[in-house]
C-alpha positions as CSV (number, residue, x, y, z in Angstrom):
1,M,55.5,6.0,18.9
2,V,52.5,4.6,20.7
3,H,48.9,4.9,19.4
4,L,46.8,5.1,22.5
5,Y,43.3,6.4,23.1
6,E,43.1,7.8,19.6
7,Q,46.3,9.8,19.7
8,D,50.0,9.2,18.8
9,L,52.4,9.6,21.6
10,T,56.2,9.4,22.0
11,K,57.6,7.7,25.0
12,D,58.4,11.0,26.6
13,E,55.0,12.6,25.8
14,L,53.3,9.7,27.5
15,L,55.5,9.6,30.6
16,R,55.0,13.3,31.2
17,Q,51.3,12.7,31.6
18,I,51.3,9.7,34.0
19,G,52.7,8.8,37.4
20,S,53.3,5.2,36.6
21,M,53.1,2.9,33.5
22,E,50.6,0.9,35.5
23,Q,48.1,3.7,34.9
24,V,47.8,2.5,31.3
25,A,49.5,-0.9,31.0
26,G,51.3,-3.8,32.7
27,V,51.1,-7.3,34.2
28,K,50.1,-8.3,37.7
29,I,50.3,-11.7,39.2
30,L,47.4,-12.6,41.5
31,E,45.9,-15.6,43.2
32,L,42.2,-16.4,43.2
33,S,40.7,-17.3,46.5
34,N,37.1,-18.6,46.3
35,G,35.2,-21.7,45.3
36,F,36.5,-24.0,42.5
37,E,39.1,-21.3,41.4
38,R,40.8,-21.1,44.8
39,N,44.6,-21.0,44.7
40,V,44.8,-20.6,41.0
41,R,47.4,-18.0,40.0
42,V,46.5,-15.6,37.2
43,A,48.2,-12.8,35.3
44,M,46.2,-9.7,34.6
45,I,47.6,-8.1,31.5
46,R,46.6,-4.7,30.1
47,N,48.1,-2.9,27.1
48,G,45.8,0.2,27.1
49,E,42.5,-0.7,25.5
50,L,43.0,-4.4,25.4
51,S,43.0,-6.5,28.6
52,F,43.1,-10.2,29.3
53,L,43.4,-12.7,32.1
54,T,45.9,-15.6,31.8
55,A,45.4,-18.6,34.1
56,I,49.0,-19.5,35.0
57,D,47.9,-22.7,36.8
58,R,45.7,-23.8,33.9
59,G,48.2,-24.2,31.2
60,M,48.8,-20.5,30.8
61,D,45.5,-20.3,28.9
62,I,43.8,-17.0,28.2
63,V,40.3,-16.8,29.8
64,N,38.6,-13.4,30.0
65,A,39.5,-10.8,27.3
66,E,38.1,-7.4,26.7
67,Y,38.5,-4.6,24.3
68,R,37.4,-1.2,25.6
69,G,35.3,-3.1,28.1
70,V,33.6,-5.3,25.6
71,P,34.0,-9.0,26.3
72,L,35.4,-11.0,23.4
73,S,35.3,-14.6,24.6
74,W,32.6,-17.0,25.8
75,I,32.9,-18.0,29.4
76,S,31.4,-21.4,30.4
77,P,29.3,-22.1,33.5
78,T,32.3,-23.7,35.2
79,G,34.5,-20.6,35.1
80,I,38.1,-21.1,36.1
81,V,38.5,-24.4,37.9
82,A,41.7,-25.4,39.9
83,P,43.7,-28.2,38.3
84,S,43.2,-30.4,41.3
85,F,39.6,-31.0,40.1
86,Y,40.7,-32.5,36.8
87,E,38.7,-35.6,35.7
88,P,40.6,-37.3,33.0
89,E,38.1,-40.0,32.1
90,G,35.7,-39.7,29.2
91,L,34.1,-36.3,29.0
92,G,35.3,-35.2,32.5
93,W,37.4,-32.5,30.9
94,L,34.2,-30.5,30.3
95,R,33.7,-30.0,34.1
96,G,36.5,-27.5,34.1
97,F,36.4,-26.1,30.5
98,S,36.1,-22.4,31.1
99,G,36.0,-21.6,27.4
100,G,37.8,-18.3,27.3
101,L,39.7,-16.7,24.6
102,M,42.1,-19.6,24.2
103,T,42.2,-23.1,25.8
104,T,45.1,-25.4,24.8
105,C,44.3,-29.1,24.0
106,G,47.0,-31.8,23.9
107,L,49.9,-32.6,24.1
108,T,50.3,-36.4,23.5
109,Y,46.5,-36.7,22.7
110,M,43.5,-34.5,22.2
111,G,40.1,-34.7,20.6
112,A,37.4,-37.3,21.3
113,P,37.7,-39.9,24.1
114,T,39.1,-43.1,22.8
115,F,41.3,-46.2,23.5
116,D,44.6,-46.1,21.7
117,D,47.9,-47.9,22.1
118,G,46.8,-49.6,25.3
119,E,45.5,-46.3,26.9
120,N,42.1,-45.0,27.7
121,L,42.3,-41.4,26.6
122,G,39.8,-38.7,27.8
123,L,38.6,-35.6,26.0
124,H,41.3,-33.1,24.8
125,G,44.2,-34.2,27.0
126,R,45.9,-32.9,30.1
127,I,47.8,-29.8,29.3
128,S,45.1,-27.2,30.0
129,Y,44.8,-28.6,33.5
130,S,48.5,-28.4,34.2
131,P,50.0,-25.6,36.4
132,A,52.9,-23.7,34.8
133,N,56.3,-23.0,36.2
134,L,56.2,-19.2,35.8
135,L,59.6,-18.1,34.4
136,Y,59.1,-14.4,33.5
137,A,56.5,-11.6,33.8
138,D,57.5,-8.1,33.0
139,A,56.6,-4.9,31.2
140,Y,59.3,-2.6,29.8
141,W,60.2,-0.1,27.2
142,D,61.9,-1.5,24.1
143,G,62.9,1.7,22.3
144,E,59.6,3.5,21.7
145,N,57.5,0.4,22.2
146,Y,56.2,-0.7,25.6
147,K,56.3,-4.5,25.7
148,I,54.5,-6.9,28.0
149,V,55.7,-10.4,28.3
150,L,54.6,-13.5,30.2
151,E,56.6,-16.8,30.0
152,G,56.3,-20.2,31.6
153,E,56.7,-23.9,31.2
154,I,54.0,-26.6,31.4
155,R,54.9,-30.2,31.6
156,E,53.1,-33.4,30.6
157,S,55.1,-36.2,32.1
158,R,55.2,-39.5,34.1
159,V,57.7,-42.1,35.1
160,F,58.6,-44.3,32.0
161,E,57.6,-41.5,29.6
162,P,56.3,-39.3,28.2
163,N,58.3,-36.2,29.2
164,I,57.0,-33.3,27.1
165,V,57.5,-29.7,28.0
166,L,55.6,-26.7,26.5
167,K,57.4,-23.4,26.9
168,R,54.9,-20.6,26.3
169,R,55.6,-16.9,25.7
170,I,52.7,-14.5,25.5
171,T,53.5,-11.0,24.2
172,T,51.6,-7.8,23.7
173,F,52.4,-4.1,23.1
174,L,51.0,-1.0,24.6
175,G,48.4,0.5,22.2
176,E,48.2,-2.6,20.0
177,R,45.2,-4.9,19.6
178,R,46.9,-8.2,19.3
179,I,48.2,-11.0,21.5
180,I,51.2,-13.0,20.2
181,I,51.6,-16.6,21.4
182,H,54.8,-18.5,20.8
183,D,54.9,-22.1,22.0
184,A,58.0,-24.4,21.9
185,V,57.1,-28.1,22.6
186,T,60.2,-30.2,23.5
187,N,60.4,-34.0,24.0
188,R,62.8,-34.2,26.9
189,G,62.4,-38.0,27.0
190,W,64.1,-40.7,25.0
191,K,61.2,-42.2,23.1
192,N,59.1,-41.0,20.1
193,Q,55.9,-39.5,21.4
194,P,52.6,-38.7,19.7
195,L,52.2,-34.9,19.3
196,M,48.6,-33.5,19.1
197,I,47.9,-29.9,19.8
198,L,44.9,-27.6,19.3
199,Y,44.2,-24.0,20.2
200,H,40.5,-23.7,21.2
201,I,39.6,-20.0,20.6
202,N,36.0,-19.3,21.8
203,I,34.1,-16.2,20.8
204,G,30.8,-15.2,22.4
205,F,28.3,-12.4,23.0
206,P,28.2,-9.6,22.1
207,L,30.6,-10.3,19.2
208,L,28.6,-13.3,18.5
209,K,25.1,-12.2,17.6
210,E,22.6,-12.8,14.8
211,G,24.1,-11.4,11.7
212,S,27.7,-11.9,12.8
213,R,30.0,-13.6,10.2
214,F,32.7,-16.2,10.2
215,L,35.5,-15.3,7.7
216,S,38.4,-17.5,6.7
217,T,40.8,-18.5,4.0
218,T,38.9,-21.8,3.5
219,N,39.1,-23.5,0.1
220,Y,37.1,-26.6,1.1
221,F,35.5,-27.9,4.3
222,A,33.9,-31.1,5.6
223,P,31.0,-31.6,8.1
224,R,32.1,-33.9,11.0
225,E,28.8,-35.8,11.0
226,Q,25.1,-35.7,9.9
227,E,24.2,-33.0,12.3
228,A,26.7,-30.6,10.7
229,L,25.8,-31.7,7.2
230,E,22.3,-30.3,7.7
231,G,22.5,-26.6,7.0
232,A,26.2,-26.9,6.1
233,E,25.9,-24.2,3.5
234,D,25.3,-21.7,6.4
235,F,28.5,-22.7,8.3
236,A,29.7,-19.1,8.3
237,N,26.4,-17.5,9.5
238,V,25.2,-16.8,13.0
239,H,21.6,-16.8,14.4
240,E,20.1,-16.2,17.8
241,P,20.4,-18.8,20.5
242,T,18.2,-21.8,19.7
243,P,16.6,-24.2,22.2
244,G,17.8,-27.8,21.8
245,Y,20.6,-26.8,19.4
246,R,23.2,-29.5,18.8
247,E,26.8,-28.6,18.1
248,K,28.0,-28.6,14.5
249,V,31.7,-29.1,13.7
250,Y,33.4,-28.4,10.4
251,F,36.9,-29.3,9.3
252,H,38.5,-26.7,7.1
253,S,41.3,-26.8,4.6
254,M,42.9,-23.4,4.5
255,L,44.7,-21.4,1.8
256,T,47.6,-19.2,2.9
257,D,49.5,-16.1,2.0
258,N,53.0,-16.2,0.6
259,A,54.4,-16.6,4.2
260,G,52.3,-19.7,4.8
261,N,49.8,-17.9,7.1
262,A,46.1,-18.8,7.3
263,Y,43.5,-16.5,8.6
264,S,40.0,-16.6,10.2
265,A,37.8,-14.1,12.1
266,I,34.4,-13.6,13.6
267,V,33.1,-10.2,13.0
268,N,30.0,-8.2,14.1
269,D,29.5,-5.3,11.6
270,K,26.9,-3.6,13.9
271,L,28.8,-3.6,17.1
272,L,30.7,-0.3,17.8
273,G,30.9,0.5,14.1
274,G,32.3,-3.0,13.4
275,L,34.2,-5.2,15.8
276,G,35.8,-8.6,15.3
277,V,38.4,-11.1,16.6
278,Y,40.9,-12.6,14.1
279,V,43.3,-15.6,14.3
280,K,46.5,-15.8,12.3
281,Y,48.6,-19.0,12.3
282,N,51.1,-20.8,10.1
283,K,49.8,-23.8,8.2
284,R,53.2,-25.4,8.1
285,E,53.0,-25.7,11.9
286,L,49.3,-26.3,12.2
287,A,47.9,-28.1,9.2
288,R,44.3,-28.5,10.4
289,F,41.5,-26.0,11.3
290,I,38.3,-26.9,13.1
291,Q,35.2,-24.7,13.4
292,W,33.0,-25.3,16.4
293,K,29.5,-23.9,16.0
294,M,27.4,-24.1,19.1
295,L,24.5,-21.7,19.0
296,G,22.4,-23.0,21.9
297,E,21.0,-21.3,24.9
298,G,23.8,-20.5,27.4
299,T,26.3,-22.4,25.3
300,Y,26.3,-19.7,22.6
301,V,29.8,-19.8,21.1
302,M,31.8,-20.2,18.0
303,G,35.2,-21.8,18.2
304,M,38.1,-21.1,15.8
305,E,40.6,-24.0,16.4
306,P,44.0,-24.2,14.6
307,A,45.5,-27.7,15.2
308,N,47.9,-30.3,13.9
309,S,45.2,-33.0,13.8
310,L,41.5,-33.4,13.7
311,V,39.4,-34.0,16.8
312,L,38.1,-37.5,16.2
313,G,40.6,-39.3,18.5
314,R,44.2,-40.4,18.4
315,D,43.3,-43.9,17.2
316,K,41.7,-42.3,14.1
317,E,44.8,-40.3,13.3
318,R,46.9,-43.4,13.8
319,A,44.7,-45.4,11.4
320,W,44.8,-42.6,8.8
321,K,48.6,-42.4,9.2
322,T,48.3,-38.7,9.9
323,L,49.4,-38.9,13.6
324,E,52.4,-36.7,14.2
325,Y,55.3,-37.6,16.4
326,I,58.0,-35.7,18.2
327,K,61.4,-37.3,18.5
328,P,63.6,-37.5,21.6
329,Q,65.1,-34.1,22.4
330,E,63.3,-32.6,19.4
331,A,61.6,-29.2,19.7
332,R,58.6,-28.0,17.7
333,E,57.4,-24.4,17.5
334,F,53.9,-23.1,17.1
335,N,53.1,-19.4,16.5
336,L,49.7,-17.9,16.9
337,E,48.3,-14.3,16.8
338,I,44.9,-13.3,18.1
339,G,43.8,-9.8,17.6
340,V,40.9,-7.3,17.5
341,L,39.5,-5.8,14.3
342,V,37.9,-2.4,14.5
343,G,35.9,-0.5,11.9
344,R,37.8,-0.3,8.6
345,D,40.1,-3.1,9.8
346,I,37.3,-5.5,9.0
347,V,37.2,-4.3,5.4
348,R,40.9,-4.6,5.0
349,F,40.9,-8.1,6.6
350,E,38.1,-9.3,4.3
351,E,40.1,-7.9,1.3
352,K,43.1,-9.9,2.4
353,I,41.1,-13.1,2.6
354,N,39.5,-12.5,-0.8
355,N,43.0,-12.0,-2.3
356,I,44.2,-15.3,-0.8
357,V,41.1,-17.3,-1.9
358,E,40.8,-15.4,-5.2
359,M,37.2,-14.6,-4.5
360,K,36.2,-18.3,-4.7
361,K,33.6,-19.7,-2.3
362,P,34.6,-22.7,-0.1
363,Q,33.6,-26.1,-1.5
364,M,32.1,-28.8,0.7
365,V,33.5,-32.3,0.8
366,E,30.8,-34.6,2.3
367,N,33.0,-37.7,2.5
368,L,35.4,-37.4,5.5
369,E,37.8,-40.0,4.1
370,R,38.1,-37.9,0.9
371,F,38.8,-34.8,3.0
372,I,41.6,-36.7,4.9
373,E,43.1,-37.7,1.6
């Protein structure tokens, strides 16, 4: 049974009313052809009321996403930029950061530019600028469910190591409001390698608006720096775009349900009777969570960022002894779900969060070293 356009339909009932499944859902592989995005392959995926664009040649990241025509993600001034324009030094990564529903950061390093282990490391790593080897793209009936799947491999490698491969599978179902991301990261080399990964999920207008709320299973949080400490008690609140606004970053410690899942969302109770985007991830796989609050003019965005490390640089993680490694031939899996909340969904989601945190308000830890401990 498929719930589509406010009605429940069996497979046969739906097929009797359409000429092709592409009328309501499917995946198409296209190639962009103009400006900085020229020659970038993309996958257009639609599952009924939810549609999104995956940039195959940009780490299989998800850029534009819409629910019933309402944009969900913030899109930066750069838009989609071909991987050939990658600038690895310093903050050059930002020249091609499209924002979008999800940008992947990593894999052997991410976070602030730094010097570590004999290397100059730029912002957020290489993986989001790496083209994927597309392995599979299809839409098909699986019993009474219509399933849409995109799968590919992205590699971070060089002679003399590292040789890291990210195999990504993106799945969605006709009539559902969720996107399921399954990543398998494998060290195909023969040396231990640092493993740093972050999922940069960027929500913008019209979901982000004065009065919008950030919800999460946070039990305590820490401001990254003095800028974030000022007004830290309002970390979950949203105001109108502010001239001269400087970004605020908060590190969250998340509580989980019995399955080890942590939750966050950004909701706008006034939009279409209530609309939001949630993130669900497993804390055993991704122990950290970063909130990026950037409410400036044009750069009006809030990021929800599950990760396995913080964003202060690989040298910091090494010094704290929190840097994760992946052994030769080892595979690590990361699972993420991004979905849309509509109307009463928001109430139920908030109830779930309240049950997990037991109605307790998040506590602030001002000292970063104490937060790390």
